[in-house]
N, C-alpha and C positions, 0 to 999 in steps of 0.2 A: 838926031838919028831916031827914027821911029822903031820901037821895040817890035819884035816878031810876035804875032798873035797866032797861037795854035788853036785848032778847032776844039780841043778839049779844055782850053783855058778860058773859062767863062767868068772869071773873077774880075772885078774892077781893080784898078790900081790900088785903091785903099784897102780892099779886102785882101789882095795879094800881099801887100806890105804887112798887114796885121797878122796874117798866117805865117809869114816868114819869121816875124818876131816870136810867135808862139812856138815854132819849130826850134828856134835858137834857145828859147827859155826852157823848153822841154828837155833838150839835150843837156842843158846846164843843170837843171834841178834833178832830173831823173837818172841821168847817166854821168853826171859830173864831167861833161865834155864841153870844151869850147868849140863852137861851130860858127863858121863865118857865114856871111850873107849868101855867097855863091853856093856853098854846100847846102844851106837851108833851101835855097831856090831849087837846086837839083832834087832834093828830097821831096819838096812840094810838087814839082813837076812830075816826078816818078809816080807819086800817088794819084795825082789828077789824071795822068795818062792811063794808069792801070785801072782806075776805078770809075772813070767817067761814064762808060757804057752801062755798068751795073747800076750806078746811082740814077742815071737817066731812065733806064728801064723800070726801076723800082718806083720812080716818081710817076711814070706813065701808068703803071699798074695801080698805084694808090689813087691816081686821078680817076681811072676807070671805075674803081670800087666806089669812090665817093659819088660820082655821077650816077652810077647804077642805084645806089642807096637813095639818092635824091629823087630819081624817077620812080622808084618803088614807093617812097613816101608820097610823092605827088599822086600816084595812082590811087593810093589808099585815101588821100584827101578828096580826090575827085569822086571816088566811089561813095564816100560819105555824103557828098552833095546830091547824089541821085535821089529823086523822089520815088519812094516805094509805095 
């Protein structure tokens, strides 16, 4: 049976499994609570669904800033090559 792929779940199977283990470990060490795999998946899904748009938008803004800085640097470099 093929697992359901949600639009906000961009993690690979390996990444997802690693994060589920981290959620379980967090609840054990920080809250002294035993958490099962299904509960950990639900928590991970909640945060992915809740935050995916904000994280995506932040990544786009960061990319825009990086590209703008690169073009600004390119413009400076090209101006330095002008023969005066």
